[in-house]
C-alpha positions as CSV (number, residue, x, y, z in Angstrom):
1,M,93.3,72.2,98.6
2,S,94.3,69.7,101.2
3,D,97.8,68.4,101.6
4,D,96.9,65.0,100.1
5,E,94.5,66.2,97.4
6,V,95.5,65.5,93.8
7,I,93.7,67.7,91.2
8,A,91.9,65.5,88.7
9,G,90.1,65.9,85.5
10,S,87.2,63.8,84.3
11,P,87.1,60.3,85.9
12,D,86.5,58.8,82.5
13,G,89.5,60.3,80.8
14,N,91.3,63.5,80.4
15,D,89.6,66.6,78.9
16,A,90.7,68.5,75.7
17,F,92.8,71.5,76.3
18,T,91.2,74.4,74.5
19,Y,92.4,78.0,73.7
20,N,91.1,80.7,71.5
21,G,91.6,79.2,68.0
22,G,92.3,75.6,68.8
23,R,92.3,72.5,70.9
24,V,94.5,69.6,71.9
25,D,92.7,66.4,72.5
26,P,93.7,63.8,75.1
27,G,96.8,61.7,74.1
28,E,97.9,64.5,71.7
29,S,100.6,67.1,71.7
30,A,100.8,70.3,69.7
31,N,103.5,72.9,69.0
32,I,101.7,76.3,68.6
33,R,102.9,79.7,67.5
34,Y,100.3,81.9,69.1
35,G,99.8,85.5,68.0
36,I,99.8,88.0,70.9
37,S,100.6,91.3,69.1
38,E,102.0,92.9,65.9
39,T,105.2,94.6,64.9
40,Y,105.5,98.1,63.4
41,L,105.2,96.4,60.0
42,G,102.0,94.7,61.0
43,D,103.6,91.3,61.1
44,P,102.4,89.0,64.0
45,V,104.3,88.6,67.2
46,R,103.9,85.0,68.1
47,I,105.0,83.1,71.2
48,P,105.9,79.4,71.1
49,V,103.6,77.1,73.2
50,T,103.8,73.3,73.5
51,V,100.7,71.6,74.9
52,V,101.2,68.0,76.0
53,N,97.7,66.5,76.9
54,G,97.9,63.1,78.6
55,E,95.4,60.3,78.0
56,Y,94.7,60.1,81.7
57,P,92.9,62.6,84.0
58,G,94.9,64.9,86.2
59,P,95.9,68.5,86.8
60,T,96.9,71.0,84.2
61,V,100.3,72.5,84.9
62,F,101.9,75.5,83.1
63,L,105.7,76.0,82.9
64,S,106.7,79.4,81.8
65,A,110.1,81.2,81.1
66,A,111.6,84.3,79.7
67,A,108.9,86.8,80.9
68,H,112.2,88.8,80.9
69,G,113.7,88.3,77.5
70,D,117.3,87.9,78.6
71,E,116.7,85.3,81.3
72,L,117.6,82.1,79.5
73,N,118.0,79.2,82.0
74,G,114.3,78.6,82.3
75,I,113.9,78.3,78.5
76,E,116.0,75.2,78.4
77,V,114.1,73.7,81.4
78,V,110.7,74.2,79.7
79,R,112.0,72.9,76.3
80,E,113.4,69.7,77.9
81,V,110.3,69.0,79.8
82,A,108.2,69.5,76.7
83,H,110.3,67.7,74.2
84,D,112.8,65.3,75.9
85,W,110.7,63.7,78.6
86,D,108.6,60.6,78.2
87,H,105.0,61.6,78.8
88,S,103.3,58.5,77.5
89,E,101.8,57.8,81.0
90,L,101.1,61.5,81.7
91,H,98.1,62.0,84.0
92,G,97.0,65.5,83.2
93,T,98.2,68.3,80.9
94,L,101.4,70.3,80.5
95,V,101.3,73.8,79.0
96,C,104.9,74.8,78.2
97,L,105.7,78.5,77.4
98,P,109.4,78.6,76.9
99,V,109.6,82.3,75.7
100,M,106.8,84.5,76.8
101,N,108.6,87.8,76.0
102,V,109.4,87.2,72.4
103,P,110.3,90.9,71.5
104,G,112.7,91.0,74.5
105,F,114.2,87.6,73.7
106,L,114.9,88.7,70.1
107,A,116.6,91.9,71.3
108,Q,118.2,90.1,74.3
109,E,116.7,92.7,76.7
110,R,114.9,92.3,80.0
111,Y,111.8,94.4,79.1
112,L,109.5,94.6,76.0
113,P,111.6,96.9,73.7
114,I,108.6,97.8,71.7
115,Y,106.8,99.2,74.7
116,D,109.6,99.6,77.2
117,R,107.4,97.8,79.7
118,D,108.0,94.9,82.1
119,L,105.8,92.0,81.0
120,N,106.1,90.5,84.4
121,R,104.4,93.5,85.9
122,S,101.5,93.5,83.4
123,F,99.5,90.4,84.3
124,P,96.7,89.4,84.1
125,G,96.6,92.1,81.5
126,R,93.6,93.8,79.9
127,E,92.3,94.0,76.3
128,G,92.1,97.6,75.2
129,S,95.0,98.7,77.4
130,T,98.7,99.2,76.8
131,G,100.6,96.9,74.4
132,A,102.2,95.1,77.3
133,R,98.9,94.5,79.1
134,R,97.3,93.3,75.8
135,M,100.0,90.7,75.4
136,A,99.8,89.7,79.0
137,H,96.0,89.3,78.6
138,R,96.3,87.0,75.6
139,I,98.9,84.8,77.3
140,F,96.9,84.7,80.6
141,T,93.4,84.0,79.3
142,N,94.5,81.3,76.8
143,F,97.3,79.5,78.6
144,I,97.3,80.4,82.3
145,E,93.7,80.5,83.3
146,P,93.0,76.9,82.2
147,C,95.7,75.6,84.5
148,D,95.6,74.2,88.0
149,I,99.2,74.8,89.0
150,G,102.1,77.1,87.7
151,I,105.9,77.2,87.8
152,D,107.4,80.4,86.4
153,L,111.2,80.3,85.8
154,H,113.5,83.3,86.1
155,T,117.1,84.2,86.6
156,S,118.7,87.2,88.4
157,T,118.8,90.5,86.5
158,R,121.9,91.4,84.5
159,G,125.0,91.8,86.5
160,R,123.9,89.6,89.4
161,T,123.4,85.8,90.0
162,N,121.2,83.7,92.3
163,M,121.5,80.3,93.8
164,I,118.5,78.2,92.8
165,H,115.5,79.0,95.1
166,V,111.7,79.3,95.2
167,R,109.7,82.4,95.7
168,A,106.2,81.8,96.9
169,N,103.3,83.0,99.0
170,M,103.7,80.5,101.8
171,D,100.6,81.9,103.6
172,D,98.6,80.1,100.9
173,S,98.6,76.4,101.7
174,A,98.1,75.4,98.0
175,V,101.1,77.5,96.9
176,A,103.1,76.2,99.9
177,R,102.5,72.6,98.7
178,V,103.9,73.5,95.2
179,A,106.9,75.3,96.7
180,K,107.9,72.5,99.0
181,A,107.4,69.9,96.2
182,F,109.9,71.8,94.0
183,S,112.4,70.9,96.7
184,T,114.9,73.7,96.8
185,N,116.9,74.3,100.0
186,V,115.8,77.9,100.2
187,I,112.2,79.3,99.9
188,I,111.7,83.1,100.1
189,A,108.2,83.8,101.2
190,G,106.0,86.6,100.0
191,R,103.1,87.4,97.7
192,G,105.2,89.0,95.1
193,P,104.7,92.4,93.4
194,S,101.4,93.3,91.8
195,G,101.4,92.3,88.1
196,T,103.8,89.4,88.4
197,L,102.6,86.2,86.9
198,R,102.9,84.2,90.1
199,R,100.9,86.7,92.2
200,E,98.2,87.2,89.7
201,A,97.8,83.5,88.8
202,T,97.7,82.6,92.5
203,D,95.0,85.3,93.1
204,A,93.1,83.8,90.2
205,G,93.1,80.4,92.0
206,I,96.1,78.9,90.2
207,P,98.8,78.3,92.9
208,T,102.0,79.4,91.2
209,I,105.6,79.7,92.3
210,T,108.6,81.5,90.9
211,I,112.0,79.8,90.4
212,E,115.1,82.0,90.6
213,M,118.4,80.5,89.4
214,G,121.6,81.8,88.0
215,E,122.2,84.9,85.8
216,A,120.9,86.4,82.6
217,H,122.3,85.8,79.0
218,R,123.5,82.2,79.4
219,F,122.6,78.6,79.9
220,Q,124.0,77.2,83.2
221,R,123.8,73.4,82.9
222,K,124.0,72.5,86.6
223,L,121.2,74.9,87.5
224,I,119.1,73.7,84.6
225,D,119.5,70.1,85.7
226,R,118.6,71.0,89.3
227,A,115.5,72.8,88.1
228,L,114.5,69.8,86.0
229,T,114.7,67.7,89.2
230,G,112.4,70.2,90.9
231,V,109.8,70.1,88.0
232,A,109.9,66.3,88.1
233,S,109.3,66.4,91.9
234,V,106.2,68.7,91.5
235,L,104.8,66.5,88.8
236,A,105.2,63.5,91.1
237,E,103.6,65.3,94.0
238,F,100.5,66.1,92.0
239,G,100.2,62.8,90.3
240,L,101.1,63.7,86.7
241,H,103.8,61.1,86.7
242,P,102.5,58.6,89.2
243,D,105.5,56.3,89.1
244,S,107.9,59.1,90.0
245,S,109.0,60.3,93.5
246,V,109.1,63.6,95.2
247,F,112.7,64.8,95.8
248,W,113.8,65.8,99.3
249,P,116.7,68.3,99.2
250,G,118.2,67.3,102.6
251,W,117.3,70.5,104.4
252,R,115.2,73.5,103.8
253,T,114.8,77.0,105.2
254,I,111.9,79.4,104.6
255,I,112.9,83.1,104.6
256,D,110.6,86.2,105.1
257,G,111.0,87.9,101.8
258,S,110.0,91.3,103.3
259,D,113.2,91.4,105.4
260,E,115.3,94.0,103.6
261,K,118.1,93.7,106.1
262,T,119.2,90.5,104.2
263,W,120.3,92.7,101.3
264,L,123.8,94.1,101.9
265,R,124.4,97.3,100.0
266,A,127.4,99.4,99.1
267,D,128.1,102.4,101.2
268,A,130.8,103.7,98.8
269,G,131.3,103.7,95.1
270,G,134.1,101.8,93.5
271,I,135.4,98.5,92.2
272,V,134.4,95.4,94.2
273,D,136.6,92.5,95.2
274,M,134.0,89.8,96.1
275,K,135.3,87.0,98.3
276,F,132.3,84.7,98.1
277,G,129.9,83.4,95.5
278,R,126.3,82.3,95.3
279,G,125.4,79.4,97.6
280,E,128.4,79.9,99.9
281,L,128.1,79.8,103.7
282,V,129.6,82.9,105.3
283,R,130.4,83.3,109.0
284,E,129.6,86.4,111.1
285,G,132.4,88.9,110.9
286,E,134.0,87.4,107.7
287,V,134.9,89.9,105.0
288,I,132.4,89.4,102.2
289,C,134.0,92.0,99.9
290,S,136.1,95.1,99.7
291,I,135.4,98.3,97.6
292,T,138.4,100.4,96.4
293,N,139.0,103.2,94.0
294,P,140.9,102.7,90.7
295,F,144.2,103.4,92.5
296,K,143.5,100.7,95.2
297,E,144.4,103.3,97.9
298,E,144.1,101.7,101.3
299,D,142.8,104.9,102.9
300,D,139.7,104.8,100.7
301,K,139.2,101.0,101.0
302,V,135.9,99.9,102.4
303,T,135.4,96.4,103.7
304,V,132.0,94.7,104.1
305,E,131.7,92.1,106.8
306,A,128.9,89.6,107.3
307,P,126.5,90.9,110.0
308,F,125.5,87.3,110.8
309,T,126.3,83.7,109.7
310,G,124.3,82.9,106.7
311,L,123.9,81.7,103.1
312,I,124.6,83.9,100.1
313,V,121.5,83.5,97.9
314,G,122.3,86.2,95.4
315,V,125.5,88.1,94.6
316,L,126.6,90.8,92.1
317,E,128.6,89.7,89.0
318,N,129.4,93.1,87.7
319,P,132.2,94.3,90.0
320,V,131.4,98.1,89.9
321,V,129.0,99.8,92.3
322,Y,127.5,103.1,93.2
323,P,126.6,103.8,96.8
324,G,123.4,101.9,97.5
325,N,123.9,99.2,94.9
326,P,123.2,95.7,96.2
327,L,126.2,93.5,96.9
328,C,124.7,90.3,98.0
329,H,121.5,88.7,99.4
330,L,122.5,87.1,102.7
331,V,120.0,85.0,104.5
332,G,120.3,83.8,108.1
333,L,119.7,80.1,109.0
334,P,118.0,78.7,112.0
335,E,120.5,76.8,114.2
336,D,119.3,73.3,113.3
337,T,119.4,74.2,109.6
338,L,122.9,75.7,109.9
339,H,124.1,72.5,111.5
340,A,122.6,70.5,108.5
341,V,124.3,72.9,106.1
342,E,127.6,72.4,107.9
343,R,127.3,68.7,107.7
344,E,126.5,68.8,104.0
345,V,129.3,71.1,102.9
346,G,131.9,69.8,105.3
347,E,134.6,71.5,107.4
348,D,136.9,72.5,104.5
349,D,134.6,72.9,101.5
350,R,131.7,75.4,102.2
351,I,130.3,75.2,98.7
352,A,127.8,72.4,98.1
353,A,127.1,71.6,94.5
354,V,123.4,71.5,95.1
355,F,123.5,75.2,96.1
356,Q,125.0,76.3,92.8
């Protein structure tokens, strides 16, 4: 897909969106509860799906959230796009999946409690396989494969928090276009692990990105609003909302996601006193945190200094660690980007609201 290409449907009008068991015609919307499994009692496990099919031709975009059942910020993003936005001039189709991991959501757990499996390591799934792969297969074949573009929304795992950023395979030009259109300051580049929705959808020809933002078990309004801006920007880039504009975040850095040196880990167990939060700029040599025992004995105190000047993308929220536990995700910035960040956050306030 070239940089200026807009994916289009029939030149005479949009096509019907079809899935196994139903269809949504152009100019119509449908709220669907789609069965993907059964409980121990034989009752259906259904996921909520909203399909908004515009009258006019254009790409089909999926928005998904809660592949991990306790990651809630993305749920509100998908719900607001599906039900609060005006799509009367929509060119194309939106497939909105606010809660993919329904069993995990009901239990407020990351994984599928029925099968103790990670749904986001089970795509594209397979019929006749494990319970998790069967569920993934039904989601993928009905609601992912018909799409042209994908945005999969996540938060950090429990006990940690992330500034909003994109994860994407930037070696794929079609994916890179989606990632840049979402317009975050930070993009972490990489294919993603096998079985993740973004990797498997991309490999199937549907350029897909992951959005990471905030922490599990809560709605964080500023992050939700910033993600909504990113979704609107993608829809503008690909012509679904032709009268809208692509958002530019002011500066951008693309980080090699395979560089493990950016993760700072504890070399001692204890209680952490963290000095910085997500989205903050840290100077080389500054103390990021200290680790002490319950008696706060200075002889056993460990301090962790920034090995380079950079931005804290992710940081722990739970202030207790074993040796080897991650403390923060610190990414370095090219000199020109660093100057742009410094101009944006100012001399005395190193936290910009857009980072949060």
